[in-house]
MIKOL-415917 format. One record per residue: y, z, x of N, C-alpha, C in turn; residue number from 1. Coordinates in steps of 0.1 Angstrom, whole numbers, plus 2048, in hexadecimal, padded with zeros to 3 digits. Layout:
N
n_yy:Y&n_zz:Z&n_xx:X&ca_yy:Y&ca_zz:Z&ca_xx:X&c_yy:Y&c_zz:Z&c_xx:X&i:NUM;
...
end
This chain:
55
n_yy:44B&n_zz:9DC&n_xx:CBC&ca_yy:44B&ca_zz:9CE&ca_xx:CC0&c_yy:452&c_zz:9C5&c_xx:CB6&i:1;
n_yy:450&n_zz:9C8&n_xx:CA9&ca_yy:457&ca_zz:9C0&ca_xx:C9F&c_yy:466&c_zz:9C1&c_xx:CA0&i:2;
n_yy:46B&n_zz:9CD&n_xx:CA3&ca_yy:479&ca_zz:9CF&ca_xx:CA4&c_yy:47F&c_zz:9C7&c_xx:CB0&i:3;
n_yy:477&n_zz:9C7&n_xx:CBB&ca_yy:47B&ca_zz:9BF&ca_xx:CC6&c_yy:47C&c_zz:9B0&c_xx:CC3&i:4;
n_yy:472&n_zz:9AC&n_xx:CBC&ca_yy:472&ca_zz:99D&ca_xx:CB8&c_yy:47E&c_zz:99A&c_xx:CAF&i:5;
n_yy:480&n_zz:9A3&n_xx:CA5&ca_yy:48B&ca_zz:9A1&ca_xx:C9C&c_yy:498&c_zz:9A1&c_xx:CA4&i:6;
n_yy:49A&n_zz:9AA&n_xx:CAD&ca_yy:4A7&ca_zz:9AA&ca_xx:CB5&c_yy:4A8&c_zz:99E&c_xx:CBD&i:7;
n_yy:49D&n_zz:999&n_xx:CC3&ca_yy:49D&ca_zz:98D&ca_xx:CCB&c_yy:4A1&c_zz:981&c_xx:CC3&i:8;
n_yy:49B&n_zz:980&n_xx:CB7&ca_yy:49E&ca_zz:975&ca_xx:CAE&c_yy:4AD&c_zz:975&c_xx:CA9&i:9;
n_yy:4B2&n_zz:981&n_xx:CA6&ca_yy:4C0&ca_zz:982&ca_xx:CA2&c_yy:4C9&c_zz:97E&c_xx:CAE&i:10;
n_yy:4C6&n_zz:982&n_xx:CBA&ca_yy:4CE&ca_zz:97E&ca_xx:CC6&c_yy:4CE&c_zz:96F&c_xx:CC8&i:11;
n_yy:4C2&n_zz:969&n_xx:CC6&ca_yy:4C2&ca_zz:95A&ca_xx:CC7&c_yy:4CA&c_zz:954&c_xx:CBC&i:12;
n_yy:4CA&n_zz:959&n_xx:CB0&ca_yy:4D2&ca_zz:953&ca_xx:CA5&c_yy:4E1&c_zz:955&c_xx:CA9&i:13;
n_yy:4E5&n_zz:961&n_xx:CAE&ca_yy:4F3&ca_zz:963&ca_xx:CB2&c_yy:4F7&c_zz:959&c_xx:CBC&i:14;
n_yy:4EF&n_zz:956&n_xx:CC6&ca_yy:4F2&ca_zz:94D&ca_xx:CD1&c_yy:4F4&c_zz:93F&c_xx:CCB&i:15;
n_yy:4EB&n_zz:93B&n_xx:CC2&ca_yy:4ED&ca_zz:92E&ca_xx:CBB&c_yy:4FA&c_zz:92D&c_xx:CB3&i:16;
n_yy:4FD&n_zz:937&n_xx:CAC&ca_yy:509&ca_zz:937&ca_xx:CA4&c_yy:515&c_zz:937&c_xx:CAD&i:17;
n_yy:515&n_zz:93E&n_xx:CB8&ca_yy:520&ca_zz:93E&ca_xx:CC1&c_yy:522&c_zz:930&c_xx:CC7&i:18;
n_yy:518&n_zz:92A&n_xx:CCB&ca_yy:519&ca_zz:91C&ca_xx:CD0&c_yy:51E&c_zz:913&c_xx:CC6&i:19;
n_yy:51A&n_zz:914&n_xx:CBA&ca_yy:51F&ca_zz:90B&ca_xx:CAF&c_yy:52E&c_zz:90D&c_xx:CAD&i:20;
n_yy:532&n_zz:91A&n_xx:CAC&ca_yy:540&ca_zz:91D&ca_xx:CAA&c_yy:549&c_zz:918&c_xx:CB6&i:21;
n_yy:543&n_zz:91A&n_xx:CC2&ca_yy:54B&ca_zz:915&ca_xx:CCE&c_yy:54D&c_zz:906&c_xx:CCE&i:22;
n_yy:543&n_zz:8FF&n_xx:CC9&ca_yy:544&ca_zz:8F0&ca_xx:CCA&c_yy:549&c_zz:8EA&c_xx:CBC&i:23;
n_yy:54E&n_zz:8F2&n_xx:CB3&ca_yy:551&ca_zz:8ED&ca_xx:CA6&c_yy:55D&c_zz:8E3&c_xx:CA6&i:24;
n_yy:566&n_zz:8E4&n_xx:CAF&ca_yy:571&ca_zz:8DB&ca_xx:CB0&c_yy:56F&c_zz:8CF&c_xx:CB9&i:25;
n_yy:563&n_zz:8CD&n_xx:CBE&ca_yy:561&ca_zz:8C2&ca_xx:CC7&c_yy:561&c_zz:8B5&c_xx:CBE&i:26;
n_yy:566&n_zz:8AA&n_xx:CC4&ca_yy:566&ca_zz:89E&ca_xx:CBC&c_yy:558&c_zz:899&c_xx:CB9&i:27;
n_yy:556&n_zz:893&n_xx:CAE&ca_yy:549&ca_zz:88D&ca_xx:CAA&c_yy:547&c_zz:880&c_xx:CB1&i:28;
n_yy:53B&n_zz:87D&n_xx:CB5&ca_yy:538&ca_zz:870&ca_xx:CBB&c_yy:52B&c_zz:86B&c_xx:CB5&i:29;
n_yy:529&n_zz:85E&n_xx:CB5&ca_yy:51D&ca_zz:858&ca_xx:CAF&c_yy:511&c_zz:85B&c_xx:CB9&i:30;
n_yy:505&n_zz:85A&n_xx:CB3&ca_yy:4F9&ca_zz:85C&ca_xx:CBB&c_yy:4F9&c_zz:852&c_xx:CC7&i:31;
n_yy:4FC&n_zz:846&n_xx:CC4&ca_yy:4FC&ca_zz:83C&ca_xx:CCF&c_yy:506&c_zz:83F&c_xx:CDA&i:32;
n_yy:512&n_zz:843&n_xx:CD6&ca_yy:51C&ca_zz:847&ca_xx:CE0&c_yy:517&c_zz:853&c_xx:CE8&i:33;
n_yy:510&n_zz:85D&n_xx:CE1&ca_yy:50B&ca_zz:868&ca_xx:CE9&c_yy:501&c_zz:864&c_xx:CF3&i:34;
n_yy:4F8&n_zz:85A&n_xx:CEF&ca_yy:4EE&ca_zz:855&ca_xx:CF9&c_yy:4F5&c_zz:84E&c_xx:D05&i:35;
n_yy:4FF&n_zz:846&n_xx:D02&ca_yy:506&ca_zz:840&ca_xx:D0D&c_yy:50C&c_zz:84A&c_xx:D17&i:36;
n_yy:512&n_zz:854&n_xx:D11&ca_yy:518&ca_zz:85E&ca_xx:D1A&c_yy:50E&c_zz:866&c_xx:D21&i:37;
n_yy:502&n_zz:869&n_xx:D1B&ca_yy:4F8&ca_zz:870&ca_xx:D21&c_yy:4F2&c_zz:868&c_xx:D2D&i:38;
n_yy:4F0&n_zz:85B&n_xx:D2B&ca_yy:4EB&ca_zz:852&ca_xx:D35&c_yy:4F4&c_zz:851&c_xx:D41&i:39;
n_yy:501&n_zz:852&n_xx:D3E&ca_yy:50B&ca_zz:851&ca_xx:D49&c_yy:50D&c_zz:85E&c_xx:D50&i:40;
n_yy:508&n_zz:869&n_xx:D4A&ca_yy:50A&ca_zz:876&ca_xx:D4F&c_yy:517&c_zz:87C&c_xx:D4C&i:41;
n_yy:51E&n_zz:877&n_xx:D42&ca_yy:52B&ca_zz:87C&ca_xx:D3E&c_yy:52B&c_zz:884&c_xx:D31&i:42;
n_yy:51F&n_zz:887&n_xx:D2C&ca_yy:51E&ca_zz:88F&ca_xx:D20&c_yy:51F&c_zz:89D&c_xx:D24&i:43;
n_yy:529&n_zz:8A4&n_xx:D20&ca_yy:52B&ca_zz:8B2&ca_xx:D25&c_yy:529&c_zz:8BC&c_xx:D19&i:44;
n_yy:51E&n_zz:8C1&n_xx:D18&ca_yy:51C&ca_zz:8CC&ca_xx:D0E&c_yy:511&c_zz:8D5&c_xx:D12&i:45;
n_yy:50F&n_zz:8E0&n_xx:D0B&ca_yy:506&ca_zz:8EA&ca_xx:D0F&c_yy:4F8&c_zz:8E5&c_xx:D0D&i:46;
n_yy:4F5&n_zz:8DD&n_xx:D03&ca_yy:4E7&ca_zz:8D8&ca_xx:D01&c_yy:4E2&c_zz:8D0&c_xx:D0D&i:47;
n_yy:4EA&n_zz:8C7&n_xx:D12&ca_yy:4E6&ca_zz:8BF&ca_xx:D1E&c_yy:4E4&c_zz:8C8&c_xx:D2A&i:48;
n_yy:4ED&n_zz:8D1&n_xx:D2C&ca_yy:4EC&ca_zz:8DA&ca_xx:D38&c_yy:4DF&c_zz:8E2&c_xx:D37&i:49;
n_yy:4DB&n_zz:8E7&n_xx:D2B&ca_yy:4CF&ca_zz:8EE&ca_xx:D2A&c_yy:4C3&c_zz:8E6&c_xx:D2C&i:50;
n_yy:4C3&n_zz:8DA&n_xx:D27&ca_yy:4B7&ca_zz:8D1&ca_xx:D28&c_yy:4B6&c_zz:8CC&c_xx:D37&i:51;
n_yy:4C1&n_zz:8CA&n_xx:D3E&ca_yy:4C1&ca_zz:8C6&ca_xx:D4C&c_yy:4BA&c_zz:8D1&c_xx:D54&i:52;
n_yy:4BB&n_zz:8DD&n_xx:D51&ca_yy:4B4&ca_zz:8E8&ca_xx:D58&c_yy:4A6&c_zz:8EA&c_xx:D55&i:53;
n_yy:4A1&n_zz:8E4&n_xx:D4A&ca_yy:494&ca_zz:8E6&ca_xx:D46&c_yy:48A&c_zz:8DD&c_xx:D4F&i:54;
n_yy:47E&n_zz:8E2&n_xx:D51&ca_yy:475&ca_zz:8DA&ca_xx:D59&c_yy:470&c_zz:8CD&c_xx:D53&i:55;
end
């Protein structure tokens, strides 16, 4: 059981690192600009897609 948990946690870390690397060259925007884009529905990133699918 411990080995399974360790492997699961390592896989989660690998996914997080891969997402970070994938988005490393995206332009930086301010928090207020991000909120404006999110409200308009024009913010395109993995985080918003994941949250949109959440209940």
